[in-house]
C-alpha positions in Angstrom: 40.7 -49.8 35.9 41.8 -47.5 33.0 44.3 -44.7 34.1 45.2 -41.4 32.0 48.2 -40.3 30.8 48.6 -38.1 33.8 47.7 -40.5 36.5 50.7 -43.1 34.9 53.1 -39.9 34.9 52.3 -38.2 38.1 51.9 -41.6 40.1 53.5 -45.0 38.4 56.4 -43.7 36.6 60.0 -43.8 37.8 58.9 -45.2 41.3 61.9 -45.5 43.4 60.6 -47.2 46.1 57.1 -49.2 46.7 55.9 -49.5 50.0 52.8 -52.2 50.7 50.9 -51.6 53.5 50.5 -48.1 55.0 50.4 -48.9 58.8 53.2 -48.1 61.5 56.1 -50.1 59.7 55.0 -48.9 56.3 54.9 -45.1 57.2 57.9 -45.2 59.0 59.7 -47.2 56.3 58.8 -44.3 54.0 59.9 -41.6 56.2 63.4 -43.3 56.7 63.5 -43.9 53.1 63.1 -39.9 52.9 65.1 -38.9 55.0 67.9 -40.9 53.8 67.0 -40.2 50.0 65.2 -37.0 50.0 64.9 -37.2 46.2 63.2 -40.4 46.0 59.9 -41.0 44.4 57.9 -43.1 47.1 54.9 -44.6 46.9 52.9 -46.7 49.4 49.9 -49.0 48.3 46.9 -49.4 51.0 44.4 -52.1 50.4 41.9 -50.3 52.6 40.4 -46.7 52.9 42.3 -46.5 56.0 45.4 -48.9 57.1 43.6 -52.2 57.1 45.8 -54.7 59.3 46.1 -53.7 63.2 47.7 -50.2 63.0 44.3 -48.6 63.2 42.3 -51.2 64.7 44.5 -51.7 68.1 44.0 -50.7 71.9 46.6 -48.1 72.2 48.6 -50.0 74.7 52.3 -48.8 75.3 53.5 -52.0 76.2 56.5 -54.4 75.9 55.0 -57.5 77.6 52.9 -58.6 80.9 54.7 -60.5 83.3 52.6 -63.6 82.6 53.5 -63.1 78.7 57.3 -63.0 79.5 57.1 -66.0 81.7 55.4 -67.9 78.6 58.2 -66.7 76.6 60.9 -68.0 78.7 59.5 -71.6 77.9 60.2 -71.2 73.9 63.1 -68.3 74.0 66.4 -67.9 75.8 67.1 -65.3 78.7 68.9 -63.4 76.1 66.0 -63.5 73.2 63.7 -62.2 75.8 65.7 -59.5 76.9 66.6 -58.4 73.4 62.6 -58.7 72.5 61.7 -56.2 75.6 64.6 -53.9 74.7 63.5 -53.4 70.8 60.1 -52.9 72.0 61.0 -50.3 74.9 63.5 -48.4 72.0 60.4 -48.8 69.5 58.4 -47.0 71.9 60.5 -44.5 72.4 61.3 -43.5 68.9 57.3 -43.3 68.5 57.0 -40.9 71.4 60.3 -38.6 70.2 59.0 -38.7 66.5 55.3 -37.7 67.5 55.7 -36.0 70.7 53.8 -37.2 73.7 50.9 -34.7 73.6 50.3 -35.8 69.8 49.3 -39.2 70.7 48.0 -38.6 73.8 50.8 -40.7 75.7 50.0 -41.3 79.5 52.1 -43.6 81.6 49.6 -44.6 84.0 50.7 -48.1 84.8 49.6 -51.4 83.3 47.8 -54.2 85.4 47.7 -57.8 85.0 44.8 -59.6 86.5 44.7 -63.4 87.5 41.6 -65.8 87.4 41.0 -67.1 90.9 40.5 -70.9 89.4 44.2 -70.5 87.6 47.6 -71.3 88.8 49.0 -69.0 86.5 49.3 -66.2 89.7 51.2 -68.6 91.7 53.6 -69.4 88.7 54.2 -65.5 88.2 54.9 -65.0 91.6 57.4 -67.6 91.8 59.2 -65.7 88.7 58.6 -62.3 89.4 61.8 -61.7 90.8 63.8 -63.6 88.3 62.1 -61.7 85.6 62.8 -58.2 87.7 66.5 -59.1 87.5 66.3 -60.0 83.7 65.0 -56.8 82.8 66.9 -54.4 85.5 69.7 -53.7 83.1 66.9 -51.7 80.9 65.0 -50.2 83.5 67.4 -49.6 86.1 64.5 -50.6 88.7 62.1 -53.3 89.2 59.5 -53.5 86.6 56.4 -55.8 88.2 55.2 -55.1 91.7 52.3 -56.2 93.4 48.8 -54.3 94.0 45.6 -54.7 95.8 42.4 -55.2 93.7 41.4 -51.2 94.0 39.2 -51.0 91.0 36.6 -53.6 92.3 37.2 -56.3 89.7 35.3 -60.0 90.7 36.3 -63.5 90.1 40.1 -62.5 90.1 42.8 -63.1 92.8 43.1 -60.5 95.1 46.1 -58.7 93.9 47.2 -57.4 90.6 50.6 -57.5 89.1 51.5 -54.1 88.7 54.0 -52.8 85.7 54.9 -49.0 86.6 56.6 -48.6 83.0 53.4 -49.6 80.9 51.7 -46.4 79.3 48.6 -46.0 76.7 48.1 -43.9 73.5 45.5 -42.8 71.3 45.8 -44.8 68.4 44.0 -42.7 65.8 45.8 -39.7 66.9 49.0 -41.5 66.2 48.0 -42.8 62.8 46.5 -39.2 61.9 50.2 -37.7 62.7 52.1 -40.4 60.6 50.0 -40.3 57.5 50.0 -36.1 57.9 54.0 -36.3 58.2 54.1 -38.5 55.2 52.0 -36.6 52.9 54.2 -33.7 54.1 57.1 -34.9 53.0 55.8 -35.6 49.4 54.9 -39.4 50.1 52.3 -40.7 47.8 49.8 -42.8 49.4 47.3 -44.7 47.3 44.1 -46.5 49.1 42.1 -49.5 48.1 45.1 -51.0 46.1 45.7 -54.4 46.8 48.6 -56.2 45.6 48.2 -59.6 44.6 51.5 -60.6 43.1 54.9 -59.4 41.7 57.5 -60.8 39.8 61.5 -59.3 39.3 64.0 -59.0 37.1 67.3 -57.5 37.7 66.8 -53.8 37.5 62.6 -54.0 38.6 59.7 -55.3 40.1 56.5 -55.6 38.6 54.1 -55.0 40.9 50.3 -56.1 39.8 47.3 -54.9 41.8 43.6 -55.1 41.8 43.6 -51.8 39.9 46.7 -51.7 37.6 50.2 -52.9 37.0 53.3 -50.9 37.4 57.3 -51.3 37.8 59.1 -50.1 40.8 63.0 -50.2 42.0 62.7 -51.7 45.1 59.4 -53.2 46.8 59.6 -53.0 50.7 56.4 -55.6 52.0 55.3 -54.1 55.4 52.1 -55.8 55.7 52.4 -57.8 58.6 49.1 -59.9 59.2 48.3 -60.1 55.7 52.1 -61.4 54.9 50.9 -64.7 53.8 49.1 -63.4 51.1 52.3 -62.4 49.3 53.5 -65.9 50.5 56.4 -64.6 53.1 56.8 -67.5 54.9 57.0 -68.0 58.8 54.1 -65.4 59.0 50.5 -66.4 60.4 47.2 -64.0 60.5 45.9 -63.7 64.0 42.6 -61.9 64.1 41.8 -59.7 67.3 38.3 -58.7 68.3 37.4 -56.0 70.3 34.3 -54.2 71.5 33.9 -50.6 73.1 30.8 -49.7 75.4 28.6 -46.5 75.5 30.4 -43.6 77.9 29.9 -44.8 81.6 29.6 -42.0 84.5 32.5 -41.9 87.1 34.3 -44.5 85.5 37.2 -44.7 87.8 39.5 -47.4 85.9 42.7 -46.0 84.9 45.6 -48.0 83.1 46.1 -50.5 80.9 44.6 -54.2 81.9 45.8 -57.7 80.8 44.1 -60.9 81.8 45.0 -64.6 80.9 48.6 -64.0 79.7 47.6 -61.0 77.6 45.2 -62.8 75.5 42.8 -60.5 76.7 43.1 -56.7 77.5 41.1 -53.7 78.4 41.3 -49.9 79.0 39.4 -46.5 79.9 39.1 -44.6 76.7 36.9 -41.7 76.6 34.7 -43.1 80.0 34.2 -46.1 77.9 35.6 -49.6 78.4 37.6 -50.7 75.6 37.8 -54.5 75.7 39.5 -57.1 73.2 40.9 -60.5 72.9 39.8 -64.2 73.3 41.9 -65.3 70.2 42.7 -68.3 72.6 39.1 -69.3 72.2 39.6 -70.6 68.8 43.3 -70.1 67.6 42.5 -71.8 64.4 39.5 -70.0 63.6 41.5 -66.7 64.6 44.2 -67.7 62.0 42.2 -65.6 59.3 42.3 -62.3 57.4 38.8 -61.8 57.7 38.1 -58.7 59.6 34.7 -59.9 61.2 33.5 -60.9 64.5 32.1 -64.3 66.1 29.3 -64.9 68.6 31.7 -67.3 70.1 34.2 -64.5 71.4 32.0 -61.7 71.4 29.4 -63.4 73.7 32.9 -64.3 75.9 33.9 -61.0 76.0 30.4 -59.5 77.2 30.4 -61.9 80.1 33.9 -60.9 81.2 32.8 -57.3 81.3 29.5 -58.4 83.4 31.4 -60.8 85.9 34.8 -59.3 86.1 35.1 -55.9 84.7 32.2 -54.3 85.3 30.2 -56.4 88.2 27.9 -53.6 89.5 28.0 -51.3 86.7 25.4 -51.5 83.8 26.7 -50.7 80.6 26.0 -51.0 76.7 28.1 -52.0 74.0 27.9 -49.5 71.2 30.4 -50.9 68.1 32.6 -53.9 67.7 35.5 -54.1 65.3 38.6 -56.5 64.4 41.9 -56.2 63.3 44.7 -59.0 61.9 48.3 -59.2 63.7 51.2 -61.1 62.5 52.4 -64.2 64.5 54.3 -67.1 64.3 56.2 -69.6 66.4 59.1 -66.9 67.3 58.5 -63.4 68.8 61.2 -61.8 67.1 60.0 -59.8 63.8 61.1 -60.8 60.3 63.1 -58.1 59.0 64.9 -59.4 55.9 66.0 -58.9 51.9 64.0 -61.4 50.0 65.4 -61.3 46.9 67.5 -58.7 44.8 64.7 -55.8 44.6 62.4 -57.2 47.3 62.2 -56.4 51.4 60.0 -57.2 53.9 59.6 -56.1 57.6 56.6 -58.3 58.8 55.5 -60.6 62.1 55.5 -57.9 64.9 53.6 -60.6 67.1 50.9 -58.3 68.3 53.5 -55.8 69.4 53.0 -53.2 66.3 52.5 -50.0 68.7 56.0 -51.0 70.8 58.1 -52.1 67.9 56.4 -50.8 64.3 58.2 -47.5 64.3 61.9 -49.5 65.0 60.9 -52.3 62.4 60.0 -49.5 59.9 63.4 -48.0 60.2 65.2 -51.0 60.1 63.4 -52.5 56.5 64.2 -48.9 55.2 67.7 -49.4 56.3 68.1 -52.8 54.4 68.3 -50.6 50.9 71.7 -50.2 50.4 
């Protein structure tokens, strides 16, 4: 791509901060940098026409972990580490709500429900740990988070009781991202779409950035690509594809709230009288460790089967649309927010909790700048 003098002068000269990724983390990072350095020239590079990874692809759960997810985390993390993770997610959700307003993002605290398969011992395991987890989280919520509810939505092939989380909410993902993008543009932050960063090199005072369109220099480079972090050789972050489908509108759809199944590997909700249903990564962990935004028959067929047998067993439905998003995961749930070299920084590995912690991680990334 050959740029004009005006394009180089207006967009790619004297760039103070370049952020890779215009998702929740990248936009919040840019806004925090603008707040700290009002005169700074800030540029965001986005590989997609819209934010490409998970920020515009997610299900819109304002959640901090189902009971089975937290029980699973306690096997690989200390109680204090799990408490810290939940606190960070709760703080991040509140920051998101404060920054944009509940009305703007259509925040609704309708509660979250966890369903358990009839042929699984997971329900008994979680029931045994429920009091321990409630006591662990009491300093954060000052009340019991998890309780039991009867199966009042008519789901089939599950245990007769749900695990209910009174503090879980939901948002409109599209409205959230639209508001963040608008806020950034109003602050004079520049965003260039369809620009993929292929690499970068550094000297004492600047970073030279190579893209599929052009190369330029920036004083500081901040990487907020999460699921695509491995493309830029950031270790300990693996991509994790999440496949999703949505039905056509269904009359008299009485399902309300957010719903988790199988340790959170499946999740669904009612949006505009449709069922949005995603997950199934656990059917093929290795295959879903990809940055390809496509779908597979294995997972899509399983999602449709669960719709028919469990979620909408007595309700005809049609699938209207399918898509995928890319999350960033690792062996640990704690996000990676750190300085990589003199002038390069990263905020990645959100572990499927981007809505919850993205606002906070973006600010923490910006605050690494001295």
